[in-house]
C-alpha positions in Angstrom: -2.7 68.6 -78.4 -4.9 71.4 -77.4 -4.0 75.1 -77.8 -3.4 75.7 -74.0 -1.3 78.7 -74.7 -4.5 80.4 -75.9 -7.2 78.8 -74.2 -5.6 80.1 -71.1 -5.0 83.7 -72.3 -6.0 86.0 -69.5 -7.8 89.2 -69.1 -6.1 91.6 -67.2 -7.3 91.1 -63.5 -9.1 88.1 -64.2 -8.5 85.0 -62.1 -7.0 82.4 -64.2 -4.3 79.7 -63.3 -0.8 80.3 -63.7 0.9 78.6 -66.7 2.1 75.9 -64.6 -1.1 74.7 -64.2 -1.5 73.7 -68.2 -0.6 70.4 -67.8 -2.6 69.9 -64.7 -5.7 71.3 -66.6 -5.0 68.8 -69.5 -5.2 65.8 -67.1 -8.1 67.0 -65.4 -10.0 67.5 -68.6 -9.4 63.8 -69.2 -10.5 62.8 -66.3 -13.6 64.9 -66.6 -14.3 63.4 -69.9 -13.7 60.1 -68.1 -16.3 60.7 -65.6 -18.9 62.1 -68.3 -18.5 59.1 -70.2 -19.4 56.8 -67.3 -22.4 59.0 -66.5 -23.5 59.1 -69.8 -23.2 55.4 -70.4 -25.9 54.7 -67.5 -28.0 57.6 -68.3 -28.1 56.6 -72.1 -28.3 52.7 -71.8 -32.0 53.0 -71.0 -33.0 54.4 -74.1 -31.9 51.8 -76.7 -32.2 48.9 -74.4 -36.2 50.4 -73.1 -38.0 46.8 -73.9 -35.2 44.7 -72.6 -35.1 46.4 -69.1 -38.8 46.5 -69.3 -39.2 42.8 -69.9 -36.8 42.2 -67.3 -39.1 43.9 -65.0 -42.1 42.9 -66.4 -43.1 46.3 -67.8 -44.9 47.4 -71.0 -43.4 50.5 -72.7 -45.9 53.0 -71.0 -45.0 51.8 -67.4 -41.0 51.6 -68.2 -41.8 55.1 -69.6 -43.2 56.2 -66.5 -39.9 55.1 -64.4 -38.1 57.7 -67.0 -40.6 60.4 -66.3 -40.0 59.9 -62.4 -35.9 60.0 -63.1 -36.3 63.2 -65.0 -38.6 65.2 -62.5 -36.1 64.0 -59.9 -33.3 66.2 -61.7 -35.4 69.1 -61.2 -34.2 69.0 -57.6 -30.6 68.9 -58.8 -29.8 72.7 -58.5 -30.7 72.5 -54.5 -28.1 69.7 -54.3 -25.8 71.1 -56.8 -25.7 74.7 -55.0 -22.7 73.2 -53.2 -20.6 73.9 -56.3 -21.1 77.9 -55.3 -21.0 77.5 -51.6 -18.9 74.4 -50.9 -16.6 74.3 -54.1 -16.3 72.8 -57.3 -14.4 70.1 -56.1 -16.8 69.2 -53.6 -19.8 69.2 -56.0 -18.1 66.9 -58.4 -17.3 64.5 -55.6 -20.8 64.5 -54.0 -22.4 64.2 -57.7 -20.2 61.0 -58.2 -21.0 59.6 -55.0 -24.6 60.1 -55.7 -24.0 58.0 -58.8 -22.1 55.3 -57.3 -24.6 54.6 -54.5 -27.6 54.6 -57.3 -25.9 52.0 -59.4 -24.8 50.1 -56.4 -28.2 49.6 -55.2 -29.2 48.1 -58.5 -26.4 45.9 -58.5 -27.4 44.1 -55.0 -31.1 44.2 -55.7 -33.0 44.2 -59.0 -36.6 45.3 -58.7 -38.8 47.9 -60.3 -38.7 50.5 -57.3 -35.0 50.0 -57.2 -34.6 50.6 -60.7 -36.4 54.1 -60.0 -34.4 54.8 -57.4 -31.3 54.3 -59.4 -32.5 56.0 -62.3 -33.2 59.0 -60.1 -29.9 58.7 -58.0 -27.7 58.7 -61.3 -29.3 61.2 -63.0 -29.1 63.6 -60.0 -25.3 62.6 -59.7 -24.7 63.6 -63.1 -26.9 67.1 -62.4 -24.7 67.5 -59.3 -21.5 66.5 -60.9 -21.9 68.5 -64.3 -22.4 72.2 -63.2 -19.8 72.2 -60.5 -17.2 70.7 -63.5 -18.5 73.5 -66.0 -18.1 76.1 -63.6 -14.5 74.6 -62.7 -13.8 75.0 -66.2 -15.4 78.7 -66.0 -13.6 79.8 -63.4 -10.0 78.8 -65.5 -10.7 79.3 -68.9 -11.6 82.4 -70.6 -15.1 83.3 -72.4 -13.3 83.8 -75.6 -11.7 80.0 -75.6 -14.3 78.3 -73.2 -16.5 76.5 -76.3 -13.1 74.8 -77.2 -12.6 73.3 -73.8 -16.1 72.8 -72.9 -16.6 71.0 -76.7 -13.6 68.8 -75.7 -14.7 67.8 -72.1 -18.5 66.7 -73.8 -16.7 64.1 -75.9 -17.2 61.8 -72.9 -20.6 62.3 -73.5 -20.6 60.9 -77.3 -18.3 58.3 -76.1 -21.1 56.9 -73.6 -22.9 56.0 -76.9 -19.9 55.1 -78.7 -18.0 52.8 -76.3 -20.2 52.6 -73.2 -23.5 51.5 -74.6 -22.1 49.0 -76.9 -20.4 47.2 -74.0 -24.0 47.5 -72.1 -25.1 45.5 -75.0 -22.7 43.1 -74.9 -23.2 42.5 -71.4 -27.0 42.3 -71.6 -26.7 39.8 -74.4 -23.9 37.8 -72.7 -25.1 37.6 -68.7 -28.8 39.3 -69.0 -30.2 42.9 -68.4 -29.1 43.2 -65.0 -25.1 42.8 -65.9 -24.1 46.4 -66.3 -24.9 47.7 -63.1 -21.7 45.8 -61.5 -19.6 47.4 -63.7 -20.7 50.9 -63.6 -20.3 50.8 -59.8 -16.9 49.8 -60.2 -16.1 52.6 -62.8 -17.8 55.2 -60.7 -15.7 54.4 -57.9 -12.6 54.9 -59.9 -13.6 58.2 -61.4 -14.5 59.0 -57.9 -11.0 58.2 -56.4 -9.2 59.6 -59.4 -11.1 62.7 -58.9 -10.4 63.0 -55.0 -6.4 62.8 -56.0 -5.9 64.6 -59.1 -7.8 68.0 -58.4 -6.7 70.3 -56.0 -8.5 70.9 -52.6 -11.4 73.9 -52.8 -10.3 77.1 -51.5 -12.3 78.2 -48.3 -14.6 81.3 -49.1 -13.0 84.7 -47.9 -16.1 86.4 -47.0 -19.8 85.4 -45.1 -21.6 82.4 -46.1 -24.0 82.9 -49.2 -27.4 81.7 -48.5 -28.5 79.1 -51.1 -31.5 81.6 -51.8 -29.5 84.3 -52.3 -28.1 82.5 -55.2 -31.3 81.3 -56.7 -32.8 84.8 -56.4 -29.7 86.4 -58.5 -30.9 83.6 -61.1 -34.7 84.1 -61.0 -34.4 87.8 -60.9 -32.4 88.2 -64.3 -34.3 88.0 -67.1 -31.8 86.5 -69.7 -31.1 83.7 -66.8 -34.7 82.9 -67.2 -34.7 82.7 -70.6 -31.6 80.3 -70.6 -34.0 78.0 -68.2 -37.1 78.2 -70.7 -34.8 77.3 -73.5 -33.5 74.4 -71.7 -37.1 73.3 -71.2 -37.8 73.3 -74.8 -34.8 72.1 -76.5 -34.6 69.2 -74.0 -38.3 68.2 -74.8 -38.0 68.5 -78.2 -35.1 66.0 -77.9 -36.6 63.4 -75.5 -39.8 62.9 -77.8 -37.1 60.9 -80.4 -35.0 59.7 -77.5 -37.7 57.8 -75.7 -39.2 56.0 -78.9 -36.3 55.7 -81.1 -35.1 52.1 -79.5 -38.8 51.0 -79.9 -39.3 52.2 -83.2 -36.3 50.7 -84.5 -37.4 47.4 -83.3 -40.7 47.2 -84.6 -40.3 48.6 -87.6 -37.4 47.0 -88.8 -36.9 44.2 -86.4 -33.5 45.7 -85.1 -32.1 43.3 -82.5 -29.6 43.8 -79.2 -26.6 44.0 -81.5 -28.1 46.0 -84.1 -29.0 48.8 -81.2 -25.6 48.6 -80.0 -24.5 49.7 -83.7 -27.4 52.4 -84.0 -25.9 53.8 -80.5 -22.5 53.9 -82.1 -23.6 55.7 -85.2 -25.5 58.1 -82.8 -22.4 58.7 -80.8 -20.3 59.2 -83.5 -22.7 62.0 -85.0 -22.8 63.7 -81.2 -19.0 63.5 -81.3 -18.8 65.4 -84.8 -21.0 67.9 -83.2 -18.6 68.4 -80.4 -16.1 68.8 -82.3 -17.6 71.4 -84.7 -18.4 73.2 -81.2 -14.7 72.9 -80.2 -13.7 74.4 -83.6 -16.4 76.9 -84.3 -18.4 78.3 -81.5 -15.7 80.4 -80.1 -15.1 81.8 -83.8 -18.6 82.4 -85.0 -20.1 83.3 -81.6 -21.9 81.2 -78.8 -25.1 82.9 -79.6 -24.9 81.9 -83.6 -24.2 78.9 -82.9 -27.1 78.1 -80.9 -29.3 79.6 -83.3 -27.7 77.7 -86.4 -28.0 74.5 -84.2 -32.0 75.1 -83.6 -32.6 76.0 -87.3 -30.8 72.5 -88.3 -32.8 70.9 -85.6 -36.0 71.8 -87.2 -35.1 70.4 -90.6 -33.8 67.4 -89.0 -36.9 66.5 -87.1 -39.0 67.3 -90.4 -37.1 65.2 -92.3 -36.8 62.2 -90.2 -40.2 60.7 -91.2 -39.3 61.1 -94.7 -36.1 59.3 -94.4 -37.3 56.7 -91.9 -39.2 54.7 -94.6 -36.1 52.2 -94.5 -33.5 51.3 -91.9 -30.6 53.2 -93.7 -32.6 56.4 -93.8 -33.9 56.0 -90.2 -30.5 55.8 -89.3 -29.5 58.7 -91.3 -32.4 60.8 -89.6 -31.5 59.8 -86.1 -27.8 61.3 -86.9 -29.3 64.5 -88.1 -31.7 64.5 -84.8 -28.7 63.8 -82.6 -26.0 65.8 -84.5 -28.0 68.9 -84.6 -29.5 68.7 -80.8 -25.7 68.0 -79.4 -24.3 71.1 -81.2 -27.2 73.3 -79.8 -26.9 72.2 -76.3 -22.9 72.0 -76.3 -22.8 75.7 -77.8 -25.3 76.8 -74.9 -23.1 75.5 -72.1 -20.4 78.0 -72.7 -22.9 81.0 -73.2 -24.9 80.2 -70.3 -21.6 80.1 -67.9 -21.1 83.9 -68.5 -24.8 85.1 -68.5 -24.4 85.4 -64.5 -20.8 85.1 -63.3 -21.6 85.6 -59.9 -23.8 82.5 -59.6 -22.3 80.4 -62.2 -22.5 77.0 -60.9 -26.3 77.8 -59.9 -27.4 78.9 -63.2 -25.9 76.0 -64.9 -27.4 73.5 -62.3 -30.7 75.1 -62.8 -30.3 75.1 -66.6 -29.5 71.3 -66.5 -32.6 71.1 -63.9 -34.4 72.7 -67.2 -33.4 70.2 -69.4 -34.6 67.4 -66.9 -38.0 69.0 -66.7 -38.1 69.1 -70.3 -37.0 65.4 -70.5 -39.7 64.3 -67.9 -42.7 66.2 -70.4 -40.9 64.4 -73.0 -40.9 60.9 -71.3 -44.3 61.3 -70.7 -45.6 62.4 -73.9 -43.8 60.7 -76.5 -44.6 57.1 -75.8 -48.5 58.3 -76.1 -47.8 60.4 -79.2 -45.8 57.5 -80.9 -48.7 54.8 -80.4 -51.1 57.6 -81.7 -49.0 57.7 -84.6 -49.2 53.8 -85.0 -53.0 54.1 -85.4 -52.7 56.7 -88.4 -52.6 54.4 -91.2 -50.8 55.2 -94.2 -48.5 57.6 -92.5 -45.2 56.9 -90.7 -45.5 55.8 -87.0 -42.9 58.3 -85.9 -44.8 61.3 -87.7 -46.4 62.8 -84.7 -43.7 62.5 -82.4 -41.4 64.6 -85.0 -43.6 67.2 -85.8 -43.7 68.2 -81.9 -40.4 68.0 -81.8 -39.9 70.5 -84.8 -42.3 72.7 -83.7 -40.6 72.9 -80.0 -37.4 73.6 -81.7 -39.1 76.5 -83.9 -40.3 77.9 -80.5 -36.7 77.9 -78.5 -35.6 80.5 -81.4 -38.1 82.9 -80.2 -36.7 82.3 -76.6 -33.0 82.7 -77.8 -33.8 86.2 -78.5 -34.1 87.0 -75.0 -30.9 85.5 -74.0 -29.2 87.3 -76.7 -30.3 90.8 -74.7 -27.6 90.0 -72.6 -25.1 91.2 -74.9 -22.8 88.3 -75.4 -21.9 86.6 -78.9 
């Protein structure tokens, strides 16, 4: 199905797996995709059903968005936990991340309240931010840089499947059994994925040298200019996307009267657009270069944000505009992962963890600003309510193009 002979092509002296591992890598990629979908579903279900969770907890838009802000801020601490992927091994890092996720949704399963909801949001995001860098570093250890874009793009299908399959299922559960219904289901799904990972992945190899302190890895990251530029890039592009993420469900409900079933369809449309973006990354980023792919994604993100208010005068146009927003962002972010995985190979998992924490920091800023900008836009008579959010998103993506020049100085293509 996939071109593993090419994907696992070796460089002289590189520590890539033997050909006998091709079949096991295929199974591992399917597992990683499934885990990504479970994590993505829980993280992303909040956005389209924001008002339903808010009403269940007795909260308004500003209050429920503050819970999202706390969630995103918690992700900033991810690198300090995710460093286990460099210091203790990739499998240990992935298992720890999934364990945090399971504990988070289990808390909400047994007791539903606003404080527990915040704990659940924080633990599931932290779990994702610990799992993903270790998983991506695991692939980076085994797949050559020239073919890494294809593999990362395939595994990231799980992120899109979270919207295509997971969020509609959540919508069905909420409509049938109430807003608390998704949490037991996600607890069981998380346990199944964790158990499969423990059985399927080989044991971590013990380090042959002295233990490296956490701060040594972080010092490597923050003393290298292209790595710092990667961190800034992550903050900016995540902030730009979160501006739309937070308010699109509210916007669709208020402006077009879209209800829970239609919101599930909207999530599927977004998911298919992201799936298309990941397929494009898998097919083209290795050919045209990761840096060029990120640049193309950012330029298209600017255009998509500027088009959103104009397209959003009716429901079909709004859906088309959201497709543009999500397909361009997903193309950008997935193209950036294989690029960043090669910026600092000696601290690969650490840089990936810090990059993902930077995405979380950007999202926390978006969670705080987007509802206020959206409410401000509603007060501008005669103008689209989404206008202010879209303009700020476009400006941020434009500024990310400048930061990308510094990342490019690393000399990778």
